[in-house]
C-alpha positions as CSV (number, residue, x, y, z in Angstrom):
1,M,-21.5,67.0,88.6
2,A,-23.1,66.2,92.0
3,I,-26.8,65.3,91.6
4,L,-29.3,64.4,94.4
5,F,-32.5,62.5,93.7
6,K,-34.9,63.1,96.5
7,N,-38.4,61.8,97.4
8,V,-38.0,58.7,95.2
9,T,-39.2,55.2,95.7
10,A,-35.8,53.6,95.3
11,V,-35.7,49.9,94.1
12,L,-32.2,49.0,95.1
13,M,-32.1,45.5,93.4
14,D,-30.1,44.1,96.4
15,D,-30.4,40.5,97.6
16,A,-33.0,41.6,100.2
17,H,-35.3,43.2,97.5
18,T,-35.2,46.5,99.4
19,V,-37.5,49.3,98.4
20,L,-36.9,52.6,100.1
21,D,-39.8,55.1,100.2
22,H,-39.0,58.8,100.2
23,A,-35.4,58.0,99.6
24,F,-32.4,60.1,98.8
25,V,-29.9,58.9,96.2
26,A,-26.7,60.9,95.6
27,V,-24.5,60.8,92.5
28,D,-21.1,62.2,92.1
29,G,-18.3,61.6,89.5
30,G,-20.3,59.0,87.6
31,K,-20.9,56.9,90.7
32,I,-23.6,56.5,93.2
33,S,-22.2,58.1,96.4
34,S,-25.0,57.4,98.9
35,V,-28.4,55.8,99.3
36,G,-30.7,56.3,102.3
37,A,-33.7,57.6,104.0
38,A,-32.0,60.7,105.3
39,R,-30.7,63.6,103.2
40,P,-26.9,63.3,102.8
41,E,-24.7,66.1,103.9
42,G,-23.1,68.5,101.4
43,T,-24.2,70.6,98.5
44,F,-25.3,69.5,95.0
45,D,-25.2,71.0,91.6
46,R,-28.7,69.8,90.9
47,E,-31.6,68.3,93.0
48,I,-34.2,66.2,91.3
49,D,-37.5,65.7,93.1
50,G,-39.0,62.3,92.1
51,R,-42.3,63.1,93.7
52,G,-42.6,59.5,94.9
53,G,-41.8,57.9,91.5
54,I,-39.8,54.8,91.2
55,L,-36.0,55.2,90.8
56,M,-34.4,52.0,89.7
57,P,-31.1,50.9,88.0
58,G,-31.0,51.4,84.3
59,L,-32.0,48.4,82.3
60,V,-29.3,46.1,80.7
61,N,-30.3,44.9,77.3
62,A,-27.9,41.9,77.1
63,H,-28.5,40.9,73.4
64,T,-29.2,43.4,70.6
65,H,-28.5,44.1,67.0
66,V,-29.0,47.8,67.1
67,P,-28.9,48.9,63.5
68,M,-31.7,46.4,62.6
69,T,-34.2,49.1,63.4
70,A,-34.2,49.4,59.6
71,M,-35.9,46.0,59.3
72,R,-38.7,46.7,61.8
73,G,-41.6,44.6,60.6
74,Y,-39.8,43.4,57.4
75,G,-40.2,39.7,56.5
76,D,-42.7,39.0,59.3
77,G,-44.3,35.6,59.4
78,N,-41.3,33.4,58.6
79,N,-39.2,31.1,60.6
80,L,-35.7,32.1,61.5
81,Q,-33.8,30.4,58.7
82,D,-36.2,31.6,55.9
83,W,-36.4,35.0,57.5
84,L,-32.6,35.4,57.5
85,N,-31.9,33.9,54.1
86,D,-34.8,35.4,52.1
87,F,-35.2,38.8,53.8
88,I,-32.5,39.9,56.2
89,F,-29.3,38.8,54.5
90,P,-30.2,40.4,51.1
91,V,-30.9,43.7,52.8
92,E,-27.8,43.6,55.0
93,A,-25.7,43.2,51.8
94,K,-26.7,46.8,51.0
95,W,-25.5,48.4,54.2
96,D,-23.0,51.3,54.1
97,D,-21.6,53.2,57.0
98,R,-24.0,56.2,56.8
99,A,-27.1,53.9,56.8
100,V,-25.7,51.8,59.7
101,R,-25.0,55.0,61.7
102,A,-28.5,56.4,61.2
103,C,-30.3,53.2,62.0
104,A,-28.0,52.6,65.0
105,Q,-28.8,56.0,66.3
106,L,-32.5,55.4,65.9
107,G,-32.2,52.1,67.9
108,L,-30.2,53.9,70.6
109,M,-32.9,56.6,70.8
110,E,-35.6,54.0,71.3
111,M,-33.6,52.2,74.0
112,I,-32.6,55.4,75.9
113,A,-36.2,56.6,75.9
114,S,-37.4,53.3,77.4
115,G,-34.8,53.1,80.1
116,T,-31.9,51.1,78.8
117,T,-28.5,52.3,80.0
118,C,-26.2,49.4,78.9
119,I,-26.3,47.0,76.0
120,A,-24.5,44.0,74.5
121,D,-24.6,44.4,70.8
122,M,-23.5,42.1,68.0
123,Y,-23.4,43.4,64.5
124,M,-21.3,44.2,61.4
125,R,-19.6,47.6,60.8
126,T,-19.2,47.6,64.5
127,G,-16.8,50.6,64.6
128,V,-19.6,52.8,63.2
129,I,-21.9,51.5,66.0
130,A,-19.2,52.2,68.6
131,Q,-19.1,55.8,67.6
132,A,-22.8,56.1,67.7
133,V,-22.8,54.6,71.2
134,A,-20.0,56.9,72.3
135,D,-21.9,60.0,71.2
136,A,-25.2,58.8,72.7
137,G,-23.7,58.3,76.2
138,L,-24.8,54.7,76.9
139,S,-22.5,51.9,78.0
140,A,-22.0,48.9,75.7
141,N,-20.2,45.6,75.2
142,L,-19.7,45.5,71.4
143,C,-18.8,42.6,69.1
144,C,-18.9,41.9,65.4
145,G,-20.3,38.3,65.4
146,G,-17.6,36.3,63.7
147,V,-18.7,34.3,60.6
148,F,-16.7,31.9,58.4
149,F,-18.1,29.6,55.8
150,G,-14.9,28.5,54.1
151,E,-13.5,25.0,54.4
152,T,-9.9,25.8,55.3
153,F,-9.6,28.4,58.0
154,S,-6.9,31.0,58.5
155,P,-7.1,34.4,60.1
156,D,-6.1,36.0,56.8
157,A,-8.9,34.3,55.0
158,C,-11.5,35.4,57.6
159,G,-12.5,39.0,57.4
160,D,-14.0,38.9,60.9
161,C,-10.7,38.1,62.5
162,K,-9.4,41.4,61.2
163,N,-12.6,43.1,62.2
164,Q,-12.3,41.8,65.8
165,E,-8.7,42.9,66.0
166,E,-9.4,46.4,64.7
167,L,-12.5,46.8,66.9
168,F,-10.4,45.8,70.0
169,R,-7.6,48.2,69.2
170,A,-9.9,51.2,68.5
171,W,-12.6,50.9,71.1
172,H,-11.8,48.5,74.0
173,G,-11.8,50.5,77.3
174,Y,-13.1,53.8,75.7
175,D,-14.2,56.4,78.2
176,N,-13.0,54.6,81.3
177,G,-14.6,51.3,80.1
178,R,-18.0,52.7,79.1
179,I,-17.4,50.9,75.8
180,R,-15.9,47.4,76.0
181,V,-15.2,45.0,73.2
182,D,-16.1,41.3,73.5
183,A,-14.9,38.5,71.3
184,S,-17.7,36.8,69.3
185,I,-18.8,33.9,67.2
186,H,-22.1,34.5,65.5
187,G,-23.1,30.8,66.0
188,E,-22.0,27.3,65.5
189,Y,-23.9,27.0,62.2
190,T,-22.3,30.1,60.6
191,S,-18.6,29.2,61.4
192,Q,-16.2,26.3,62.0
193,P,-13.6,25.0,64.4
194,G,-10.8,27.1,63.1
195,L,-12.6,30.3,63.9
196,W,-13.9,29.0,67.3
197,E,-10.3,28.3,68.4
198,W,-8.9,31.5,67.1
199,T,-11.7,33.6,68.8
200,A,-11.3,31.7,72.1
201,D,-7.5,32.4,72.0
202,F,-8.0,36.0,71.1
203,A,-10.5,36.5,74.0
204,K,-8.1,34.8,76.5
205,A,-5.1,36.7,75.3
206,H,-6.8,40.1,75.7
207,G,-9.0,39.5,78.7
208,L,-12.3,39.8,76.7
209,G,-15.7,38.4,77.2
210,M,-17.5,36.2,74.6
211,H,-20.9,36.6,72.9
212,V,-22.5,33.7,70.9
213,H,-25.9,32.7,69.5
214,I,-26.7,29.3,71.0
215,S,-29.5,26.8,70.3
216,E,-32.0,29.4,69.1
217,T,-34.0,26.9,67.0
218,K,-34.7,23.2,67.2
219,R,-33.2,22.8,63.8
220,E,-30.0,24.6,64.7
221,H,-29.6,22.5,67.8
222,A,-30.4,19.2,66.1
223,E,-28.1,19.8,63.1
224,C,-25.2,20.7,65.3
225,K,-25.6,17.4,67.2
226,A,-25.7,15.6,63.9
227,R,-22.5,17.3,62.7
228,W,-20.5,17.1,65.9
229,G,-22.2,14.6,68.1
230,A,-22.9,17.2,70.8
231,S,-25.0,20.3,71.4
232,P,-23.7,23.8,70.4
233,I,-22.7,24.6,74.0
234,R,-20.7,21.3,74.4
235,T,-19.3,21.5,70.9
236,L,-17.8,25.0,71.4
237,D,-16.6,24.1,74.8
238,K,-14.1,21.7,73.2
239,Y,-12.4,24.7,71.6
240,G,-12.1,26.8,74.8
241,V,-14.9,29.2,73.8
242,W,-16.4,29.3,77.3
243,D,-13.1,29.7,79.2
244,V,-13.8,33.5,79.6
245,R,-16.8,35.5,80.8
246,A,-19.4,34.6,78.3
247,I,-23.0,35.2,77.2
248,A,-25.0,32.7,75.2
249,A,-28.0,34.3,73.5
250,H,-31.3,32.4,73.3
251,C,-30.6,28.9,74.7
252,V,-34.1,27.8,73.7
253,W,-33.2,24.2,73.0
254,T,-30.4,23.7,75.5
255,E,-30.4,20.5,77.6
256,P,-29.6,19.6,81.2
257,E,-26.0,18.7,80.2
258,D,-25.7,22.2,78.7
259,W,-27.0,23.9,81.8
260,A,-24.5,22.0,84.1
261,L,-21.7,23.1,81.8
262,M,-22.9,26.7,81.7
263,A,-23.1,26.8,85.5
264,E,-19.7,25.3,85.9
265,K,-18.1,27.7,83.4
266,G,-20.1,30.8,84.5
267,V,-21.8,31.2,81.1
268,S,-24.8,33.5,81.3
269,A,-27.9,32.7,79.3
270,I,-29.6,35.7,77.6
271,H,-33.3,35.2,77.4
272,N,-35.0,36.8,74.4
273,P,-38.7,35.9,74.9
274,V,-40.4,38.2,72.5
275,S,-38.1,37.4,69.6
276,N,-38.2,33.7,70.2
277,L,-42.0,33.7,70.3
278,K,-42.4,35.9,67.3
279,L,-40.2,33.7,65.1
280,G,-41.8,30.6,66.5
281,S,-38.4,29.4,67.8
282,G,-39.8,28.1,71.1
283,V,-39.6,29.0,74.8
284,A,-36.3,28.9,76.7
285,P,-36.3,26.7,79.8
286,V,-35.6,29.7,82.1
287,P,-36.7,28.1,85.5
288,A,-34.6,25.0,84.8
289,L,-31.6,27.2,83.8
290,M,-31.9,29.2,87.0
291,K,-32.4,26.1,89.1
292,A,-29.2,24.7,87.6
293,G,-27.3,27.7,88.7
294,V,-27.1,29.6,85.4
295,N,-27.2,33.4,85.5
296,V,-30.1,34.4,83.2
297,A,-30.3,37.9,81.8
298,L,-32.7,39.5,79.4
299,G,-32.4,40.8,75.8
300,T,-34.7,42.1,73.1
301,D,-32.7,40.8,70.2
302,G,-32.9,42.9,67.1
303,V,-35.9,45.1,66.3
304,S,-36.3,43.1,63.1
305,S,-37.5,40.1,65.1
306,N,-39.0,41.9,68.1
307,N,-40.3,45.1,66.6
308,S,-39.4,47.0,69.8
309,T,-36.5,47.5,72.2
310,D,-38.8,48.3,75.1
311,M,-37.2,46.1,77.8
312,F,-40.3,46.6,80.0
313,G,-42.3,44.7,77.4
314,D,-39.8,41.8,77.3
315,M,-39.7,41.9,81.1
316,K,-43.5,41.3,81.3
317,I,-43.4,38.5,78.7
318,A,-40.5,36.9,80.5
319,A,-42.4,37.1,83.8
320,I,-45.7,35.6,82.6
321,L,-44.6,33.2,79.9
322,Q,-43.1,30.6,82.1
323,N,-46.1,30.7,84.4
324,G,-48.3,29.8,81.5
325,V,-46.1,27.2,80.1
326,H,-45.7,25.5,83.5
327,C,-49.2,26.2,84.7
328,D,-47.6,27.6,87.8
329,P,-48.0,31.3,88.8
330,L,-44.7,31.0,90.7
331,A,-42.6,29.5,87.9
332,L,-41.1,33.0,87.5
333,N,-42.0,35.9,89.7
334,A,-41.9,39.7,89.3
335,W,-38.5,40.0,91.1
336,D,-37.0,37.3,88.9
337,A,-38.0,39.3,85.8
338,V,-36.7,42.6,87.1
339,E,-33.4,41.0,88.2
340,M,-33.0,39.5,84.8
341,A,-33.2,43.1,83.3
342,T,-30.9,44.7,85.8
343,V,-28.5,43.0,88.2
344,H,-28.3,39.7,86.2
345,G,-27.6,41.6,83.0
346,A,-24.8,43.5,84.7
347,R,-23.3,40.3,86.0
348,A,-23.5,38.8,82.5
349,L,-21.6,41.8,81.0
350,G,-19.1,42.2,83.8
351,R,-20.5,45.6,84.7
352,D,-20.7,47.4,88.0
353,T,-24.3,48.4,87.5
354,G,-27.8,47.0,87.9
355,R,-28.0,48.0,91.5
356,I,-28.5,51.2,93.5
357,A,-25.6,51.0,96.0
358,A,-22.8,53.3,96.9
359,G,-19.8,52.8,94.6
360,C,-21.9,51.4,91.7
361,D,-22.0,53.2,88.3
362,A,-24.7,55.8,88.4
363,D,-26.9,54.2,85.8
364,L,-30.4,55.2,86.9
365,I,-33.9,55.7,85.5
366,L,-36.8,57.6,87.0
367,L,-40.4,56.6,86.2
368,D,-43.3,59.0,86.0
369,P,-45.2,59.1,89.3
370,D,-48.3,60.3,87.5
371,A,-48.5,57.5,84.9
372,P,-52.0,56.1,85.2
373,N,-50.8,52.5,84.7
374,L,-48.5,52.8,87.8
375,I,-51.2,53.9,90.2
376,P,-51.6,52.6,92.8
377,C,-48.3,51.0,93.7
378,H,-49.0,48.1,96.2
379,D,-45.7,46.4,95.2
380,A,-42.9,48.1,93.2
381,A,-41.6,44.9,91.6
382,N,-45.1,44.0,90.4
383,N,-45.6,47.4,88.9
384,L,-42.3,47.2,87.1
385,A,-42.7,43.7,85.8
386,Y,-46.4,43.8,84.9
387,A,-47.6,47.4,84.5
388,A,-44.7,49.6,83.4
389,H,-44.0,50.7,79.9
390,G,-40.9,52.3,78.4
391,A,-43.0,55.4,77.9
392,D,-43.1,55.8,81.7
393,V,-39.4,56.7,81.8
394,K,-39.0,60.4,82.6
395,L,-35.2,60.5,83.0
396,N,-32.3,58.3,81.9
397,M,-28.9,58.7,83.5
398,C,-25.8,56.8,82.4
399,R,-22.6,57.1,84.5
400,G,-23.9,60.2,86.3
401,K,-24.8,62.0,83.1
402,V,-28.5,62.7,82.2
403,I,-29.0,61.7,78.6
404,Y,-32.8,61.8,78.4
405,E,-35.3,63.9,80.3
406,N,-39.0,64.6,79.9
407,G,-39.1,63.4,76.3
408,A,-36.0,65.2,75.2
409,F,-32.8,63.5,74.0
410,L,-29.8,65.4,75.3
411,T,-27.1,63.6,73.4
412,I,-28.7,62.8,70.0
413,D,-30.2,65.1,67.4
414,A,-33.5,63.2,67.1
415,D,-34.8,65.2,64.1
416,Q,-31.6,64.7,62.2
417,V,-31.7,60.9,62.9
418,R,-35.3,60.6,61.7
419,R,-34.4,62.4,58.5
420,E,-31.3,60.3,57.9
421,V,-33.3,57.1,58.4
422,L,-36.2,58.0,56.2
423,D,-34.5,60.0,53.5
424,Y,-31.2,57.9,53.2
425,A,-31.1,54.6,55.0
426,V,-34.6,53.2,54.0
427,P,-34.1,54.1,50.3
428,T,-30.6,52.7,50.3
429,L,-31.7,49.4,51.8
430,F,-35.2,49.0,50.3
431,G,-35.2,51.2,47.2
432,K,-38.2,53.2,48.6
């Protein structure tokens, strides 16, 4: 379907930070076919008048746990380890496929409505999540977060090895690559060298990316150094974990030696500012990571530790947090934050998105030109980073297909999802 966006303020997310007023952006066959100030030649199946509103690349949420919408607000007020052990893990033991699907669909609804078009998700029962993503129309890099607590490792003794193999066979490359499978290790503290080596070899053998939690808390970081004599980044490097395209979620307590290794290996850091602040985990050294040459992208983490998947909220916190910590209003600017949520996220996930340019995937969102919080617009990036909310999103397009428009979900039965969550998933998990 050929679609033309006209009269939009197009934020291209190129290196020059180009913003085109009264722009035309044409889409055909799932790709952006042209961008410019003049109307392109040809006819279109649909024309969308943006009325001067901002058209920007869809947001890339580079670290999520989508089904954890079920735990929104559950166990608040605890540090990461107590929160996981006393609240989250006991509830997760009650999951079944039906509950996971309902809660994943709810999470996808929230993300779609607030402008996300691509995610990197790590969670269990990943095949169920993959089907929900496939139906919803987003793009996703999916992984199962490999865990192994045994003393003697073998692939046969580790259920997540089988899970990763099955997920790869069933879903990698689905719909011309809209869904991709990444290899994954949940974290250094939930596994051991046998699994690290197996997962690294699996990723290399199949050309997959890697997704790992890294140095989220001071305790995690320190205990790893006590066990192995090196940080989580450097410990896992010894087993080849970073020898493929990789994302390291959190990186709050990483050190200069880690940053140098990450830059050398091309490991992207995924900043989760709201989750890290809410759990009291700390503040990631984002300016230092960027200065060291590390690609820094943005994620919300799970709703259970953020309470929201509105990337605009995380974008604002990311933009202002470093300025306050460093007492420097230029420690991280508006463009830095918007890049983290778009082009840097695309780079982290190996995706041809995050920009408005001919040939890129047509992942686009249109913001409401009448939103009071976006009037006036002296600077588009400042409005996006500091003033916009997910509720300002009027239209969400993924790979040329409109999946949300004017409050209506076009790929998900929203009423059915709400009923499934409230009538089945919540009673199943919490006995309510």
